[in-house]
TORMAR-625767 format. One record per residue (C-alpha): x, y, z. Coordinates in steps of 0.02 Angstrom, whole numbers, padded with zeros to 5 digits, always signed. Each point is the difference from the previous one (the first is absolute). Layout:
TORMAR-625767
XYZ...
end
This chain:
TORMAR-625767
+10357+09010-01822-00183+00040+00005-00034-00173+00067+00122+00025+00145-00077+00167+00043-00174-00079-00004+00057-00142+00110+00077+00118+00127-00160+00104-00001-00111-00151+00031+00112-00059+00141-00012+00170+00082-00190+00003-00013-00011-00173+00077+00111+00051+00144-00103+00153+00038-00163-00101-00004+00071-00130+00121+00058+00134+00121-00174+00084+00000-00086-00164+00034+00113-00038+00149-00032+00172+00074-00188-00022-00013+00007-00170+00085+00108+00071+00139-00124+00144+00028-00143-00124+00011+00094-00109+00122+00045+00152+00104-00180+00060+00004-00060-00174+00050+00131-00008+00135-00051+00171+00063-00183-00050+00001+00040-00159+00095+00102+00098+00124-00143+00123+00023-00122-00142+00031+00118-00078+00125+00018+00166+00092-00190+00023-00001-00028-00175+00071+00129+00033+00133-00085+00163+00042-00168-00086+00012+00069-00135+00112+00081+00130+00111-00166+00094+00007-00090-00159+00047+00127-00039+00134-00021+00175+00070-00189-00019+00004+00018-00164+00094+00098+00086+00134-00132+00134+00029-00035+00023+00186-00171-00048+00074-00038+00183+00030+00036+00039-00185-00108-00146-00057-00141+00059+00113+00014+00174-00074-00003-00073-00175-00151-00103+00040-00093+00151+00071+00049+00100-00153-00060-00141-00110-00167-00010+00092-00022+00187-00013+00028-00007-00186-00125-00144-00026-00174+00069+00045-00093-00126-00106+00001-00131+00139-00070+00124+00126-00135+00052-00121-00051-00182-00020-00007-00022+00189-00103+00159+00017-00117-00061-00135-00020-00165+00091-00037+00088+00165-00123+00117-00086-00083-00149-00079-00021-00086+00169-00071+00161+00074-00126+00018-00139-00064-00179+00014-00094-00006+00169-00139-00114-00061+00092-00159+00047+00041+00063+00175-00180+00060+00026-00066-00167-00056+00115-00089+00121-00052+00116+00142-00185-00026-00038+00028-00187-00005+00088+00005+00169-00140+00105+00075-00132-00118-00068+00097-00145+00073+00010+00084+00171-00189+00025+00001-00033-00185-00023-00023-00106+00157+00160-00087+00051-00094-00160+00043-00169-00054-00067-00033-00144+00121-00185-00018+00041-00039+00067+00175-00163-00025+00095-00030+00146+00119-00133+00020+00133-00048+00177+00053-00116+00058+00138-00137+00129-00024+00071+00148+00094+00165+00096+00001+00098-00148-00069-00115-00009-00149+00007+00189-00022+00188+00001-00020-00005-00140-00128-00142+00070-00102+00104+00070-00145+00094-00164-00016-00163-00098+00006-00073+00106-00139+00157-00013-00106-00005-00189+00022-00181-00008-00056+00042+00106-00152+00140-00115-00055+00151+00102+00055+00047-00137+00123-00093-00155-00062+00100-00112+00117-00073+00080+00158-00164-00078+00057-00090+00095+00139-00132-00059+00122-00091+00136+00098-00084-00055+00162-00064+00079+00161+00050-00150+00105+00173-00023+00078-00038-00184+00031-00023-00027-00186+00174+00063-00040+00077-00096+00146-00077-00164-00061+00049+00026-00182+00177+00058+00040+00021-00151+00113-00055-00128-00131+00096+00081-00142-00148+00071-00100+00078+00171+00028+00184+00043-00019-00017+00173+00080-00134+00066+00118-00044+00161+00090-00016-00032+00186+00002+00087+00169+00181-00002+00057-00033-00105+00156-00097-00128-00104+00151-00017-00113+00108-00031+00154-00122-00135+00058+00003-00081-00171+00191+00001+00002-00002-00100+00162-00140-00118-00056+00088-00042-00164+00171-00024+00079+00068+00155-00085-00077-00025-00174-00071+00177-00002+00099+00162-00013-00049+00183+00007+00053+00082-00163-00074+00174+00030-00093+00108+00124-00145+00075-00095-00090+00104+00131+00032+00074+00171-00131+00048+00129-00176+00022-00070-00106-00027+00156-00111+00133+00079-00123-00002+00144-00160+00084-00061-00134+00072+00111-00177+00055-00036+00015+00135+00132+00136+00101+00083+00046-00084+00164+00160-00096-00042+00158+00107+00006+00124-00123+00075+00022-00188+00015-00057+00010+00182-00168+00067-00061-00037-00174-00070-00022-00071+00175-00174-00073+00024-00040+00011-00185-00035-00130-00135+00121+00008-00146-00038-00092-00163+00152-00059-00100+00041-00110-00148+00156-00106-00022-00013-00125+00141+00160-00102+00010+00099+00128-00100+00079+00172+00021-00157+00096+00056-00036-00117+00146+00179-00008+00064+00030+00184-00025-00157+00058+00093+00034-00121+00143+00179+00065+00013-00051+00183+00000-00139-00027+00127+00116-00093+00119+00135+00133-00017-00132+00121+00066-00052-00114+00143-00158-00066-00081-00035-00186-00015-00090-00056-00158-00161-00092+00039-00007+00075+00173+00026+00187-00009-00044+00011-00184-00122-00119-00085+00086-00038-00167-00116-00086-00125+00057-00069-00169-00106+00001-00156+00027+00015-00187+00049+00174-00059-00150+00015-00115-00121-00040+00142+00083+00125+00117-00003+00132-00137-00187-00019-00026-00034+00012+00187+00104+00159+00014-00083+00080-00151-00174-00040+00064+00042+00058+00176-00031-00172+00077+00171+00009+00084+00102+00151+00049+00179-00063+00018+00112-00107-00111+00178-00028-00058+00020-00030-00187+00130+00026-00138-00004+00114-00150-00096-00002-00119-00144-00060+00111+00032+00153+00108-00020+00115-00149-00162-00083-00055-00079+00015+00173+00048+00184+00021-00063+00043-00174-00169-00082+00029-00024+00056+00181+00072+00171+00031-00031-00013+00187+00141-00129+00008+00175+00067+00028+00176-00066+00031+00025-00011+00188+00171-00084+00007+00137-00032-00128+00063-00171+00052+00166+00020-00091+00041+00143+00118-00072-00089+00151+00106-00154-00036+00159+00102-00020-00032+00089+00166-00036-00163+00089+00149-00095-00072+00122+00144+00027+00140-00101-00083+00007+00078-00173-00096-00143-00081-00130+00038-00133-00174-00071-00020+00032-00105-00156-00165-00084-00039+00007-00067-00178+00125-00098-00101+00029-00107-00153+00053-00178+00044+00065-00131-00120+00034-00185+00006+00185-00035+00027+00001-00143-00125-00066+00118-00133+00129+00134+00044+00142-00126-00012-00063-00067-00167-00033+00171-00077+00100+00138+00088+00006+00110-00155-00189-00011-00021-00023+00055+00181+00120+00146-00021-00088+00054-00159-00169-00009+00086+00062+00108+00145+00066+00127-00125-00166+00020-00090-00099-00008+00163+00101+00149+00065-00038+00091-00163-00185-00036+00027+00006+00076+00175+00088+00154-00067-00131+00018-00138-00144-00013+00125+00072+00136+00111+00048+00112-00147-00170+00001-00085-00136-00016+00132-00144+00039-00119+00045-00135-00127+00041-00124+00138-00167+00033+00085-00091-00046-00160+00095-00164-00010-00031-00040+00184-00186+00023-00028+00007-00102-00161+00068-00150+00095-00126+00028+00141+00130+00025+00136-00107+00149+00054-00180+00042-00038+00043+00142-00118+00140+00113-00061-00045+00138+00122+00032-00113+00149+00162-00062-00077+00062+00177-00031-00028+00046+00182+00074-00163+00064+00165-00002-00095+00087+00135+00105-00045-00094+00162+00043-00174-00064+00187+00008+00043+00043-00088-00164+00186-00041-00013+00120-00123-00079+00142-00040+00120+00118-00138-00055+00173-00075+00020+00113+00053+00143-00135+00115+00070-00120-00142+00040+00073-00068+00160+00032+00169+00085-00178+00053-00041-00081-00158+00068+00103-00076+00140-00047+00133+00129-00185-00023-00037+00014-00190+00006+00090+00012+00167-00143+00104+00071-00127-00128-00062+00103-00145+00066+00020+00079+00172-00188+00029+00007-00046-00173-00063+00123-00123-00081-00144-00078-00096-00021+00163-00096+00154-00041-00104-00014-00190+00003+00088-00038+00163+00176+00057-00045+00074+00152-00084+00042-00027-00184+00182-00033-00047+00105+00103-00119-00052-00111-00145-00177+00070+00018+00055+00165-00078+00033-00014-00186+00150+00094-00067+00041-00015-00185+00170-00074-00041+00022+00122-00146
end
């Protein structure tokens, strides 16, 4: 009996244990199922969210981007730092600027150039450049200073000189004689001629009638200009006025000593005579007398720089560079008369600095180039040609006589 009761009891216990185990397994399965379901719902929600974000309008995306950029200042700070860094590092830019300035100061072309300059206004305008050349600033410029026009004509003709200072009409003659192998590259002085009198009797051109007038420059501007002015006033050279030609230095000595009382000479000879003989005075300014006689707007353009055409064609940049620094020399001479006078005396263009200082204002020193050349010269050449075709070489120069840079 006890055994039956024990067996029933054991069977009951077993049944209860089995039932508990099944319930626990079911709960676990349910929880797992619920968790899986939750994950599935969450994934679906995420996918839906993603889909919604993909369908955001361009305006909404733009707004989001702006909002994002406003909430990310780090990038701006880095940019600001970079800009600040570039602002606080000027050394590199300054170095570059200094390098560029140094480069611009250097001559653009260092071709050797042989230049002939006359003692007188043409030499006065070039004096700063001559001195710079001698001091090594322009070692490729080689100057020859001479009182004789014929010396420069000969050396420019045979090629010893590449550039020479000449009376304008002599340059026109040389153009014709060389079949166009000479060009004017600059006008370097205007009218510098004066009639001087040791006395007080000459007030007009007509007052020269019956007198003897000493001049320099036979065969060049002074001769043709005085003949033209005399004829415009009804006076025939050699008949009404005895015009005698001698070297300027000889005439100067005769005027200073009082041996002669009337002459026509250029500056600075005029200045020297008046300084050494105070009885001598300017009677007539021939620049004004020419302008009145011509009455066509032309200007008395007496001096120029001429260059060989073959040299210009071979070295156009060298010619342009030379004209640039020559113009700077003219500006320097006119800007600082005292310093320029010392240099003019140093190179013996005048007897001393005092004479040079007084002469510079009357020397009509200029540097006219390019498109201004032909208008400044053609009227004067026409006057010379009409008076005597031989004065410009028989024919008027062509357009190729006037150098204009191709830059």
